N, C-alpha and C positions, 0 to 999 in steps of 0.2 A: 479877137486876134485869130484862135487857131484854124476858122476857115480860109485864113490868107495864105494857108501852107497846103501844098498839094501831099508832102510827106512828113509825117506825122514827126520823124526823127529830127527835123529843121526845125518845128515847134518846139521840141524839147531842147535843144540845142541853142537857142534864143532865150528860153527860159534859163536856163543853165549861165548863158551869157551874162543876163541881167542882176541873176542872182549874185554872180560870183561879184559883178560890178558893186552892188549894192553892200554886199558884206563886207568887201575889202576897203569901202568907201565909210563905211561905219568903226571899222575896226581901226583906220586913219584916224578918225574924228575922237575915238574914244584913247587912242595914243595921246594926240594932241591935249585933251584935256587931262588924263590920268598921266601922262610921261610913260617912264617905263614898265609898270606893272601889267601892261599888255601886249609888250612888245614880243614874249615868248608864242602866246596864244595868235598873235598876227603871222608870224613865221610858220607855225607849224599848218595855219589855215593856208597861207600862202603856197605851201608845199601841197598840200591836198588839192587845192585849187588847181593849181597846173599839173597833177596827175589827171585830174576828171576833165579838164580842158584838152588834154592832149590825147586822152583816151577817144574825147569827142569828137577831135577832129582828125582824126584817123576812121573814126566811123561816117563821118559826114564826108571825106575821102572816098572811102568805099559807096558809099551813098551816090557821091557826083557822077562816080564810073558808071554805077550800074544804071541810074537814072538821068546819062546826057543830055536826053531830048528837055531836063528841066534847068539847064546848066546856070539860068538866072537866077532863080530861086535857092540854088545849092551854092553858088558864088557869094551870093548876098549872105547866106547863112554862116558860110567859112569866114567872110570877113568880120562879121559881127561878133564871131568869136574870138579871131584874133586881134580884135581891137583891144581886149584888157590884157595884151601884152605891152604896151607902151604905156598904159594906164599904170600897171603893177610897179612896171620900174621905174614911173614918176614917184609913186608912194613909197616904194623902196627905197628912194634918192632922199625923199623927204625922212625918213624915219634912220636913215643912216647916216 
């Protein structure tokens, strides 16, 4: 998969987005199985993941501006990272 990207930061951002989704989904399933014992871990994880993803969006924005000729790759990467926002809102709605 790494060869599909011209810029390594886009590859790292996709890995971050997939990892955030997988860990968040795992924590949701653990919450549904064990109920309230995992809630505090989930909220801390959500905060840390949000900070990392916000930082990654800023870095991707700078990368998109400096490498504007690869706008399709940059835009698709930014959208993949941003796709975690509605998923997180849905998961938080289930928990709260």
